[in-house]
C-alpha positions as CSV (number, residue, x, y, z in Angstrom):
1,M,-15.3,3.9,86.3
2,K,-18.4,1.9,85.6
3,K,-18.1,-1.8,86.1
4,Y,-19.0,-4.1,83.2
5,R,-20.0,-6.9,85.5
6,L,-23.3,-6.0,87.0
7,I,-25.5,-6.8,84.0
8,L,-23.3,-8.9,81.8
9,P,-24.1,-10.3,78.3
10,Y,-24.3,-14.1,77.9
11,L,-20.6,-14.9,77.4
12,Y,-19.4,-11.9,79.5
13,L,-20.7,-13.8,82.5
14,L,-18.0,-16.3,81.7
15,V,-15.1,-14.2,80.6
16,T,-15.3,-11.1,82.7
17,L,-11.9,-12.0,84.2
18,L,-10.3,-12.4,80.9
19,I,-11.2,-9.3,79.0
20,Q,-9.4,-6.6,81.0
21,G,-6.4,-4.9,79.5
22,C,-6.8,-6.5,76.1
23,D,-5.1,-5.2,73.0
24,D,-7.4,-3.2,70.7
25,M,-5.9,-4.4,67.5
26,H,-5.5,-7.8,65.9
27,D,-2.1,-9.2,66.6
28,Y,-1.8,-11.0,63.3
29,D,-3.0,-10.7,59.7
30,L,-6.2,-12.4,59.1
31,P,-7.0,-14.3,55.9
32,T,-10.0,-13.0,54.0
33,T,-11.8,-14.9,51.3
34,G,-11.9,-12.6,48.3
35,G,-14.1,-12.4,45.2
36,I,-17.9,-12.7,44.9
37,I,-19.5,-14.8,47.7
38,G,-22.9,-16.3,47.6
39,E,-25.3,-18.3,49.7
40,E,-27.8,-20.7,48.2
41,N,-31.5,-19.6,48.7
42,T,-30.3,-16.7,50.8
43,A,-30.6,-13.0,49.8
44,E,-29.3,-11.3,53.0
45,I,-27.9,-11.9,56.4
46,Y,-28.1,-9.5,59.4
47,V,-25.5,-9.5,62.2
48,L,-26.3,-8.0,65.6
49,C,-23.3,-6.7,67.5
50,E,-23.9,-6.0,71.2
51,G,-20.9,-3.7,71.6
52,L,-19.7,-3.1,75.2
53,F,-21.8,-3.0,78.3
54,N,-22.8,0.6,79.2
55,Q,-21.2,2.1,76.2
56,N,-24.2,2.6,73.9
57,N,-22.5,1.2,70.9
58,S,-24.6,-1.8,69.8
59,S,-24.8,-2.1,66.0
60,L,-26.6,-3.9,63.2
61,A,-24.8,-5.0,60.0
62,R,-26.3,-6.2,56.8
63,H,-24.7,-8.2,54.0
64,S,-26.4,-8.5,50.7
65,F,-25.4,-11.3,48.4
66,S,-26.9,-9.6,45.3
67,N,-24.2,-6.9,45.3
68,N,-21.7,-8.6,47.7
69,K,-21.8,-5.5,49.9
70,T,-21.6,-5.3,53.7
71,I,-23.0,-2.3,55.6
72,N,-21.7,-2.5,59.1
73,N,-23.8,0.4,60.5
74,Y,-26.9,-0.5,58.6
75,F,-29.4,0.6,61.3
76,Q,-27.5,3.8,62.1
77,T,-27.1,4.7,58.4
78,L,-30.9,4.5,57.8
79,N,-32.2,5.8,61.2
80,H,-29.5,8.3,62.1
81,R,-29.1,7.1,65.6
82,G,-27.6,4.1,67.4
83,L,-29.4,1.0,68.7
84,G,-28.6,1.7,72.3
85,D,-26.8,-0.2,75.0
86,T,-26.0,-3.9,74.8
87,A,-28.3,-5.5,72.2
88,N,-28.6,-9.2,73.3
89,D,-31.0,-10.8,70.8
90,M,-32.6,-10.4,67.4
91,Q,-35.4,-12.2,65.5
92,L,-37.0,-11.8,62.0
93,Y,-40.7,-12.4,62.2
94,N,-43.5,-11.4,59.8
95,E,-41.4,-9.0,57.9
96,R,-40.2,-7.2,61.0
97,I,-36.8,-7.3,62.8
98,Y,-37.1,-7.3,66.6
99,I,-34.0,-6.4,68.5
100,V,-33.7,-6.8,72.3
101,V,-31.6,-4.0,73.8
102,N,-30.8,-5.1,77.4
103,V,-29.4,-2.1,79.2
104,S,-31.5,0.4,77.3
105,S,-34.4,-1.8,78.3
106,Q,-36.3,-1.7,75.0
107,I,-37.3,-3.7,72.0
108,E,-36.4,-2.0,68.7
109,V,-38.9,-2.9,66.0
110,I,-37.7,-2.4,62.4
111,D,-39.5,-2.7,59.2
112,F,-37.6,-5.4,57.2
113,N,-38.2,-3.9,53.8
114,T,-37.1,-0.4,54.5
115,G,-34.7,-0.9,57.4
116,L,-36.5,2.0,59.2
117,T,-37.6,1.8,62.8
118,I,-41.3,1.4,63.5
119,K,-41.3,1.7,67.3
120,Q,-39.2,1.4,70.4
121,I,-41.1,-0.6,73.0
122,P,-40.0,0.3,76.6
123,I,-39.7,-2.9,78.8
124,L,-40.2,-1.3,82.2
125,Q,-41.7,-2.2,85.5
126,D,-44.7,-0.3,86.9
127,N,-42.4,2.0,88.8
128,G,-40.4,2.8,85.7
129,S,-37.3,0.8,86.5
130,S,-35.7,-1.5,83.9
131,R,-36.8,-5.1,83.5
132,Q,-33.5,-5.7,81.6
133,P,-34.9,-7.7,78.6
134,R,-32.7,-10.5,77.4
135,S,-34.2,-12.7,74.7
136,I,-37.3,-12.9,72.5
137,T,-39.4,-15.5,70.7
138,F,-42.7,-15.6,68.9
139,Y,-45.9,-17.6,68.7
140,G,-48.9,-16.6,66.6
141,N,-49.5,-12.8,66.9
142,K,-47.6,-12.5,70.2
143,G,-43.9,-11.9,71.1
144,Y,-42.5,-13.1,74.3
145,V,-39.5,-11.5,76.0
146,C,-37.6,-12.9,79.0
147,C,-36.2,-10.3,81.4
148,F,-33.6,-10.4,84.1
149,D,-36.1,-9.1,86.6
150,G,-37.6,-12.6,86.6
151,T,-40.6,-12.0,84.3
152,I,-41.7,-13.0,80.8
153,V,-43.4,-10.0,79.0
154,R,-45.9,-10.6,76.3
155,I,-46.2,-8.2,73.4
156,D,-49.1,-7.9,71.1
157,L,-47.6,-7.7,67.6
158,E,-50.5,-5.6,66.1
159,S,-50.5,-2.8,68.6
160,L,-46.8,-3.3,69.6
161,M,-47.9,-2.9,73.2
162,I,-47.2,-5.0,76.3
163,D,-50.4,-6.9,77.2
164,G,-49.2,-9.3,79.9
165,A,-46.4,-10.5,82.2
166,V,-45.8,-13.7,84.1
167,K,-43.1,-14.7,86.7
168,A,-40.5,-17.2,85.8
169,G,-37.3,-17.8,87.8
170,R,-34.3,-15.7,88.7
171,N,-32.6,-13.8,85.9
172,P,-34.1,-15.6,82.8
173,D,-31.4,-15.8,80.2
174,G,-33.1,-17.5,77.2
175,I,-36.5,-18.4,75.8
176,C,-37.9,-20.7,73.1
177,V,-41.2,-22.2,72.0
178,Q,-41.8,-26.0,71.7
179,N,-45.0,-28.0,71.7
180,G,-47.3,-25.0,72.4
181,K,-45.3,-23.9,75.5
182,L,-42.6,-21.4,76.4
183,Y,-39.4,-22.7,77.9
184,V,-37.3,-20.2,79.9
185,S,-33.8,-20.8,81.3
186,N,-33.4,-19.2,84.7
187,S,-29.8,-18.5,85.2
188,G,-29.6,-16.6,88.5
189,G,-26.5,-15.0,87.0
190,L,-26.7,-11.5,88.4
191,D,-26.4,-12.7,92.0
192,I,-24.6,-16.0,91.5
193,E,-21.7,-14.9,93.7
194,T,-23.9,-14.1,96.7
195,I,-26.8,-16.5,96.7
196,G,-25.9,-19.0,94.0
197,A,-27.3,-19.9,90.6
198,D,-30.8,-20.8,89.7
199,K,-31.1,-24.4,88.4
200,T,-34.4,-24.4,86.6
201,V,-36.2,-24.1,83.3
202,S,-39.7,-22.6,83.7
203,V,-42.5,-24.0,81.5
204,I,-45.2,-21.5,80.6
205,D,-48.4,-22.5,78.9
206,I,-48.9,-20.1,75.9
207,A,-52.7,-20.4,75.8
208,S,-53.3,-19.4,79.4
209,F,-50.0,-17.5,79.8
210,E,-49.5,-19.1,83.2
211,K,-46.4,-21.0,84.6
212,M,-47.0,-24.7,84.7
213,K,-43.8,-25.9,86.4
214,D,-40.1,-25.5,86.9
215,I,-37.8,-28.3,85.7
216,T,-34.5,-28.7,87.5
217,V,-31.8,-29.0,84.9
218,G,-28.5,-27.9,86.5
219,A,-26.9,-24.8,87.8
220,N,-26.9,-21.5,85.7
221,P,-28.9,-22.5,82.6
222,G,-28.3,-20.2,79.7
223,K,-28.7,-20.8,75.9
224,I,-31.9,-22.6,75.2
225,A,-33.5,-23.7,71.9
226,A,-36.1,-26.1,70.4
227,G,-34.5,-29.5,69.5
228,W,-35.3,-32.5,67.4
229,N,-38.5,-34.5,67.9
230,E,-40.3,-32.1,70.4
231,T,-37.4,-31.7,72.7
232,V,-35.7,-28.6,74.2
233,L,-32.0,-28.2,74.6
234,V,-30.4,-26.0,77.2
235,I,-26.8,-25.3,78.3
236,T,-26.0,-25.4,82.0
237,R,-22.8,-23.6,83.1
238,G,-22.4,-24.5,86.7
239,E,-21.8,-22.3,89.8
240,D,-18.3,-21.2,88.8
241,V,-18.8,-18.8,85.8
242,K,-15.2,-19.0,84.8
243,N,-14.5,-22.7,85.2
244,G,-18.1,-24.0,84.9
245,D,-19.1,-27.6,84.1
246,Y,-20.8,-26.7,80.8
247,R,-23.3,-29.4,79.8
248,L,-26.0,-29.8,77.2
249,V,-29.3,-31.0,78.7
250,E,-32.3,-32.4,76.8
251,I,-35.9,-31.9,77.9
252,D,-38.8,-34.0,76.7
253,S,-41.6,-31.4,76.1
254,N,-44.3,-34.1,76.2
255,V,-43.7,-34.8,79.9
256,D,-41.6,-31.7,80.7
257,E,-38.8,-33.6,82.4
258,V,-35.0,-34.0,81.7
259,S,-34.6,-36.9,79.3
260,H,-30.8,-36.8,78.8
261,V,-27.6,-35.1,79.9
262,F,-24.9,-35.3,77.2
263,E,-21.4,-36.2,78.2
264,E,-19.8,-33.7,75.8
265,R,-19.0,-30.3,77.3
266,A,-20.7,-27.4,75.4
267,L,-20.5,-23.7,75.8
268,N,-22.8,-22.9,72.9
269,F,-24.7,-24.7,70.2
270,A,-26.9,-24.5,67.1
271,V,-29.5,-27.0,65.9
272,N,-30.2,-28.2,62.3
273,D,-32.9,-30.9,62.5
274,E,-31.3,-33.8,64.4
275,L,-27.8,-32.4,64.2
276,I,-26.3,-30.3,66.9
277,Y,-23.2,-28.1,66.2
278,L,-21.5,-27.2,69.4
279,Y,-18.3,-25.7,70.7
280,D,-16.5,-25.7,74.1
281,Y,-13.9,-23.1,75.2
282,Q,-11.4,-24.1,77.8
283,Y,-10.5,-20.9,79.7
284,S,-7.4,-22.4,81.3
285,T,-5.8,-23.3,78.0
286,Q,-7.8,-20.9,75.7
287,Q,-8.5,-23.9,73.4
288,T,-11.7,-24.4,71.6
289,S,-13.2,-27.7,70.3
290,Y,-15.9,-27.8,67.6
291,K,-18.0,-30.9,67.3
292,V,-21.1,-32.3,65.6
293,M,-23.6,-34.5,67.4
294,N,-26.6,-36.5,66.3
295,Q,-29.3,-35.8,68.8
296,R,-31.4,-38.8,67.7
297,T,-28.6,-41.3,68.4
298,R,-27.0,-39.1,71.0
299,Q,-23.6,-39.8,69.5
300,V,-20.8,-37.5,68.4
301,I,-20.3,-37.9,64.7
302,N,-17.5,-35.4,64.2
303,N,-14.9,-34.5,66.9
304,N,-13.3,-31.8,64.8
305,F,-15.8,-30.0,62.7
306,I,-13.4,-27.4,61.3
307,I,-11.1,-29.4,59.0
308,D,-9.2,-26.7,57.0
309,Q,-7.0,-25.2,59.9
310,T,-9.1,-22.0,60.1
311,Q,-8.2,-20.2,63.3
312,I,-10.9,-18.6,65.5
313,S,-9.6,-16.6,68.4
314,T,-12.6,-16.3,70.7
315,P,-15.9,-17.9,69.4
316,Y,-18.9,-15.7,70.4
317,G,-21.8,-17.3,68.6
318,I,-22.7,-20.3,66.4
319,F,-25.7,-20.4,63.9
320,V,-27.0,-22.5,61.1
321,N,-28.4,-21.0,57.9
322,P,-31.8,-22.7,57.7
323,F,-32.0,-22.4,53.9
324,N,-28.8,-24.3,53.1
325,G,-27.3,-25.8,56.2
326,N,-24.1,-23.6,56.3
327,I,-22.7,-22.9,59.7
328,Y,-21.7,-19.5,60.9
329,I,-19.3,-18.8,63.8
330,T,-18.5,-15.3,65.1
331,D,-15.1,-14.3,66.5
332,A,-15.0,-11.6,69.2
333,Y,-11.1,-11.6,69.6
334,T,-10.5,-9.5,72.7
335,Y,-14.1,-8.3,73.2
336,N,-13.2,-4.6,72.7
337,V,-12.4,-4.7,69.0
338,K,-14.5,-5.4,66.0
339,G,-15.1,-9.0,65.5
340,D,-15.5,-11.2,62.4
341,L,-18.1,-13.6,60.9
342,L,-16.9,-16.9,59.3
343,C,-19.1,-19.2,57.2
344,F,-18.4,-22.9,56.9
345,N,-20.1,-25.5,54.7
346,P,-21.5,-28.6,56.5
347,Q,-18.2,-30.4,55.8
348,G,-16.4,-27.9,57.9
349,E,-14.6,-25.9,55.1
350,L,-14.4,-22.2,55.3
351,Q,-16.5,-20.6,52.5
352,Y,-15.9,-16.9,53.3
353,R,-15.5,-14.5,56.1
354,L,-16.7,-10.9,56.8
355,D,-14.0,-9.1,58.8
356,N,-14.6,-6.2,61.2
357,I,-18.4,-6.7,61.1
358,G,-18.8,-5.1,64.6
359,M,-17.9,-5.3,68.2
360,N,-19.0,-8.6,69.9
361,P,-21.2,-10.1,67.1
362,N,-23.7,-12.2,69.0
363,K,-26.7,-13.0,66.7
364,I,-27.2,-13.7,63.0
365,I,-30.5,-13.9,61.1
366,F,-31.0,-15.1,57.5
367,S,-33.5,-13.9,54.8
368,E,-34.6,-15.5,51.6
369,Q,-35.9,-12.2,50.3
370,A,-34.0,-8.9,49.7
371,S,-35.0,-5.8,51.6
372,Q,-35.8,-2.6,49.7
373,S,-33.9,-0.1,51.9
374,Q,-32.7,2.9,50.0
375,I,-29.0,2.8,50.6
376,D,-27.7,0.9,47.6
377,P,-25.4,1.8,46.0
378,L,-23.5,3.0,49.1
379,P,-22.5,6.7,49.1
380,E,-18.8,7.3,48.4
381,E,-18.4,9.2,51.6
382,D,-20.5,9.4,54.8
383,T,-20.3,13.1,55.3
384,T,-22.2,12.9,58.6
385,A,-19.1,11.4,60.2
386,N,-17.4,14.8,59.8
387,A,-19.8,16.2,62.4
388,F,-17.9,14.4,65.1
389,A,-14.6,15.2,66.8
390,N,-11.7,14.1,64.6
391,K,-8.7,14.7,66.8
392,V,-7.5,14.4,70.4
393,V,-5.4,17.5,70.9
394,E,-4.6,16.8,74.6
395,Y,-5.2,13.9,76.8
396,R,-4.1,14.0,80.5
397,P,-5.9,11.2,82.4
398,A,-5.8,11.0,86.2
399,P,-4.9,7.7,87.9
400,G,-7.6,5.1,87.8
401,Q,-8.5,1.4,87.6
402,Y,-8.2,1.5,83.8
403,M,-4.9,3.2,83.7
404,N,-2.3,1.6,81.4
405,T,-5.0,-0.2,79.4
406,T,-6.6,0.4,76.0
407,T,-9.5,2.2,77.7
408,M,-7.0,4.9,78.4
409,A,-5.5,4.7,74.9
410,Y,-2.4,2.9,76.2
411,K,-0.4,0.0,74.9
412,E,2.8,-1.3,76.5
413,G,5.7,1.0,75.8
414,F,3.7,3.8,74.4
415,N,4.9,7.4,74.8
416,E,2.7,10.5,75.1
417,L,2.7,11.1,71.3
418,Q,1.6,7.5,70.6
419,I,-1.1,7.8,73.2
420,L,-2.5,10.9,71.5
421,E,-2.5,9.1,68.2
422,Y,-4.2,6.1,69.7
423,A,-6.7,8.3,71.5
424,T,-7.6,10.0,68.3
425,E,-8.2,6.6,66.6
426,R,-10.5,5.6,69.4
427,I,-12.5,8.9,69.3
428,Q,-12.8,8.6,65.6
429,N,-14.2,5.1,66.0
430,K,-16.4,6.2,68.9
431,Y,-14.7,3.9,71.3
432,L,-14.8,4.7,75.0
433,I,-12.0,6.6,76.7
434,S,-11.7,7.0,80.4
435,L,-10.5,10.2,82.0
436,G,-9.6,8.5,85.3
437,A,-10.3,10.1,88.8
438,F,-10.8,13.8,89.5
439,G,-9.1,16.2,87.2
440,G,-8.4,13.8,84.3
441,S,-9.1,15.5,81.0
442,I,-9.4,15.2,77.2
443,T,-9.4,18.0,74.7
444,L,-11.0,17.5,71.3
445,G,-10.8,19.3,67.9
446,F,-13.2,19.2,65.0
447,H,-13.4,19.3,61.2
448,Q,-14.9,22.8,61.4
449,P,-15.7,25.3,64.2
450,I,-18.9,24.8,66.3
451,T,-21.1,27.8,65.7
452,N,-23.0,29.4,68.7
453,I,-26.6,29.6,67.7
454,I,-28.3,31.6,70.5
455,G,-30.9,29.6,72.4
456,A,-30.0,26.3,70.6
457,Y,-28.0,23.3,71.7
458,D,-24.6,23.5,69.9
459,F,-22.9,20.2,70.6
460,K,-23.4,16.9,72.2
461,V,-21.1,14.9,74.4
462,Y,-21.4,11.1,74.2
463,G,-20.5,9.1,77.4
464,N,-21.9,5.9,78.8
465,A,-24.2,7.1,81.6
466,S,-27.4,5.1,82.0
467,Y,-30.6,5.2,84.0
468,N,-31.2,2.2,86.3
469,I,-33.7,4.2,88.5
470,Y,-33.0,1.8,91.4
471,G,-32.3,4.7,93.7
472,T,-34.7,6.6,95.9
473,A,-32.4,8.8,98.0
474,T,-32.6,12.0,95.9
475,G,-35.1,13.7,93.6
476,F,-33.0,12.9,90.5
477,L,-32.7,9.9,88.4
478,G,-30.3,7.2,89.5
479,G,-27.9,5.1,87.4
480,S,-24.3,5.2,86.4
481,S,-23.7,9.0,86.2
482,E,-20.0,10.0,86.5
483,P,-20.3,13.7,85.7
484,G,-17.6,15.8,84.0
485,I,-17.1,19.6,83.7
486,V,-17.2,20.8,80.1
487,W,-14.9,23.7,78.9
488,V,-14.8,25.4,75.5
489,S,-12.2,27.5,73.7
490,K,-12.0,29.6,70.5
491,D,-8.8,29.5,68.5
492,E,-8.3,33.3,68.7
493,N,-4.7,33.3,67.4
494,G,-5.4,30.9,64.6
495,N,-2.5,28.6,65.3
496,G,-4.7,25.4,65.6
497,L,-3.6,24.8,69.2
498,P,-5.7,25.0,72.4
499,D,-3.6,27.8,73.9
500,D,-6.2,30.5,74.0
501,S,-8.6,31.3,76.8
502,W,-10.7,28.5,78.2
503,Y,-14.3,29.0,79.5
504,E,-16.2,26.7,81.7
505,L,-19.8,25.8,80.8
506,A,-21.9,26.6,83.9
507,G,-24.1,23.6,84.6
508,S,-27.0,23.3,87.0
509,E,-24.8,23.2,90.1
510,Y,-22.8,26.3,89.3
511,S,-22.6,28.7,92.2
512,T,-24.4,26.3,94.6
513,T,-23.1,24.4,97.6
514,N,-22.7,21.3,95.4
515,E,-19.5,22.6,93.8
516,T,-16.1,23.6,95.0
517,R,-14.2,26.0,92.7
518,G,-10.4,26.1,92.7
519,Y,-10.2,22.6,93.9
520,E,-6.7,21.1,93.7
521,I,-5.6,17.5,94.1
522,T,-2.1,15.8,93.8
523,Y,-1.7,12.0,93.1
524,Y,1.5,10.2,94.2
525,R,3.2,7.3,92.3
526,P,2.7,4.3,94.6
527,T,5.5,2.2,96.1
528,P,5.3,-0.6,95.2
529,L,3.9,0.3,91.8
530,N,0.9,-2.1,92.2
531,G,-0.2,-0.3,95.4
532,D,-3.1,2.1,95.9
533,V,-2.5,5.6,94.5
534,I,-2.5,8.1,97.4
535,W,-3.8,11.6,96.9
536,K,-4.0,14.9,98.9
537,D,-6.1,18.0,98.2
538,N,-6.0,21.6,99.1
539,Q,-8.9,21.2,101.5
540,G,-6.8,19.2,104.0
541,N,-8.1,15.9,102.8
542,E,-6.3,12.7,101.7
543,G,-7.4,9.4,100.3
544,A,-6.6,6.9,97.6
545,V,-7.5,5.5,94.2
546,Y,-7.9,1.9,95.4
547,R,-6.9,-1.2,93.5
548,N,-9.5,-3.9,93.0
549,N,-9.7,-7.5,91.9
550,Y,-11.0,-6.8,88.5
551,H,-8.1,-4.7,87.1
552,T,-4.8,-6.2,88.0
553,Q,-2.4,-4.4,85.6
554,S,1.0,-3.3,86.9
555,S,-0.1,0.1,88.2
556,Y,-3.0,2.6,88.4
557,F,-0.5,5.4,87.9
558,P,0.4,6.3,84.3
559,E,3.5,4.4,83.2
560,W,4.5,6.9,80.5
561,I,4.7,9.8,83.0
562,K,8.2,10.4,84.4
563,Q,7.1,12.6,87.3
564,D,6.2,10.9,90.6
565,E,3.4,13.5,91.3
566,L,0.4,14.6,89.2
567,T,-1.5,17.8,90.2
568,F,-4.9,18.7,88.8
569,T,-6.9,21.9,89.5
570,G,-10.6,22.6,88.6
571,T,-14.1,22.6,89.7
572,R,-15.2,19.7,91.9
573,L,-18.8,18.6,92.1
574,K,-20.2,17.1,95.3
575,D,-20.1,13.3,95.5
576,N,-23.1,11.9,93.6
577,A,-22.9,8.1,94.2
578,I,-24.9,6.5,97.0
579,N,-24.8,3.0,98.3
580,E,-28.4,1.8,98.4
581,N,-29.1,-1.8,99.6
582,G,-25.6,-2.9,98.5
583,M,-25.7,-1.3,95.1
584,W,-23.9,2.0,94.2
585,I,-26.2,4.4,92.4
586,G,-24.6,7.3,90.5
587,Y,-27.2,10.1,90.7
588,C,-27.5,12.5,87.8
589,Y,-27.1,16.2,88.2
590,E,-29.8,18.2,86.5
591,W,-28.0,19.4,83.4
592,G,-24.8,20.8,82.0
593,Y,-22.3,17.9,82.6
594,A,-20.7,15.2,80.5
595,D,-21.4,11.5,81.1
596,N,-24.2,12.6,83.4
597,H,-27.4,11.6,81.5
598,P,-27.8,8.9,78.7
599,N,-26.8,9.9,75.2
600,S,-30.4,9.5,74.1
601,T,-31.6,12.4,76.3
602,E,-31.6,16.2,75.8
603,M,-29.3,16.6,78.8
604,S,-26.3,15.2,76.9
605,Q,-26.4,18.3,74.8
606,F,-24.7,21.7,75.6
607,K,-25.0,25.4,74.7
608,I,-22.0,27.6,74.2
609,D,-24.3,30.3,75.8
610,W,-23.4,28.7,79.1
611,A,-19.8,29.8,78.9
612,I,-18.4,31.8,81.9
613,D,-14.9,33.2,82.7
614,G,-12.9,32.7,85.8
615,N,-14.9,35.3,87.7
616,G,-18.2,33.8,86.8
617,K,-19.0,36.4,84.2
618,K,-21.0,35.4,81.1
619,V,-18.8,35.2,78.0
620,E,-20.2,35.7,74.4
621,L,-18.6,33.5,71.8
622,D,-19.6,33.3,68.2
623,R,-18.0,29.9,67.8
624,I,-15.6,27.5,69.5
625,D,-12.8,25.3,68.1
626,F,-12.0,23.0,71.1
627,V,-14.0,21.2,73.8
628,R,-12.3,19.9,77.0
629,I,-13.9,17.5,79.4
630,T,-12.6,16.9,83.0
631,T,-13.7,14.4,85.7
632,A,-15.5,16.5,88.3
633,V,-16.2,14.2,91.2
634,N,-13.5,12.9,93.6
635,Q,-15.2,9.9,95.2
636,Y,-14.5,6.3,95.9
637,A,-17.7,4.3,95.3
638,G,-16.9,0.9,96.7
639,S,-17.4,-1.9,94.1
640,M,-17.9,0.8,91.4
641,G,-14.4,2.1,92.0
642,E,-13.4,5.7,91.6
643,I,-15.8,8.0,89.9
644,S,-14.4,8.7,86.4
645,T,-15.9,10.5,83.4
646,E,-15.9,8.5,80.2
647,V,-16.1,10.0,76.7
648,M,-16.9,8.4,73.3
649,T,-17.0,11.5,71.1
650,V,-18.4,15.0,70.7
651,E,-20.8,15.9,67.9
652,N,-21.1,19.4,66.3
653,L,-24.9,19.8,66.1
654,H,-24.6,22.6,63.5
655,Y,-22.2,20.8,61.1
656,N,-22.4,22.3,57.7
657,K,-22.0,19.6,55.0
């Protein structure tokens, strides 16, 4: 299973130990302000939702005050594709929306008026590896992007090409402009556990595009923004990312030195002239405080900003509408469900909320003008959704580190039928489902059969593989590949059940030394339950699905299964993960496997023509009704854990509307 902790979003650095095993539904009914809502001097708001790391499910929502309509998948509706993996920042500048997509390592440039994409700008090093862009700001006709590889990349806004780069510090997390200079917070967050945090803010002269100096501000600086009276404000989070000493630090941009460290703890903040709206989250008590501070006097003027008892479960961002001073706070709940947006007036009274706006809403922008995108009024039904799998017919995961959690469609006390229903819900919402270690499988059904068009790709499997291209050990691309075998079946007897013949799709490794056919493995319920899950195979080998410090649920063996042994049989692929310089790289096989290449590539698509029977003979099928995916690698990859295929959905590429 891919770890969500190697390249973590801003707040994920702080809460990675809290998000595991969370419920995927709200535990209580949420009040929603009804009726027509409005914002003075504001036509539209846009909400960026980063989704989950390595799951390719970032989204962009738009709310229009002219018709009081929210379109949660605004970008996807207009552009017929997703934003990519882990969108971290967004800005509106000169009638274009710029979105920084961290793991996909690109800047999405969108025409504001039409909502259509203009260009995707790759943010890559010279060798093709990801710079991991984080945040963006603008000055004149240039855009400036800070990247986790330690650089600031400059983009020419006319050509939309990179025209320069300069070194900052370690793992820059935020960037802003003040007094003709760039200020970059260097977190050191990616290797904080091994060599410690960075403690500096880099100052870069915009005219020469050269670094002037580093200002020591405190450990692990993150959120940074221009403040009142030519100052810069930055949050420092301390060496301990869970129990950090979160402080708000002020920099005087005239002398580029720290001018004040505020006594109030602050996890996040927003600026409106000389007022600072901030919140602090206490992880030990899960309590949040919301305060208002006057930066000029450096005094707290309101110790309890929210005065109407409005409850926010897990604040994820705070923003000020520049056109009227209203304050927006986003709520992420358990980080793996759709979050909400809440709007308060400057007096701290809830004005309205937009529920289920998207998963992990992390940035809001405001516009005085309305766009002209051609999607109003909304269609009564989005028929394109019917092209995707609509039912989980069978789900038989193998043991793994996400067993007995929502990622395996489980809630406490669920039986097998309830798990199937929940798995169907997750697939319909394109949420990730893990198959566990070798042999774990999922079988999906569709609104209509998938037609075999000779020579064409017939369906697409969405996983969460990505390219990091760190590796050099093989001739293939490296990243987070966890390949799965794909099987297909036609409902010959017409009973709607997957009980007819199944055929494997022969991928690039078929009939080579990289695969073992007829491989069988048996997993044994551990004693005690929280022990490692031991396995034995029919090749005379034995090993374990090992527990780790990140997933501490009661057992890695399925709690709803009564048997003490689970046996899986199928085709095993050769181990594909390699430890290179302390980092595990999951190398991609060439083609023909699920969760092997990123969703944006051709290699995530499949042809029914590849079907073979048990003897390796080619099978001719005019259509299929079911797709089954099974984890194909039996490997323990150290910090990565067991290799386990993940599936979000399967798309019928020939869907007939």
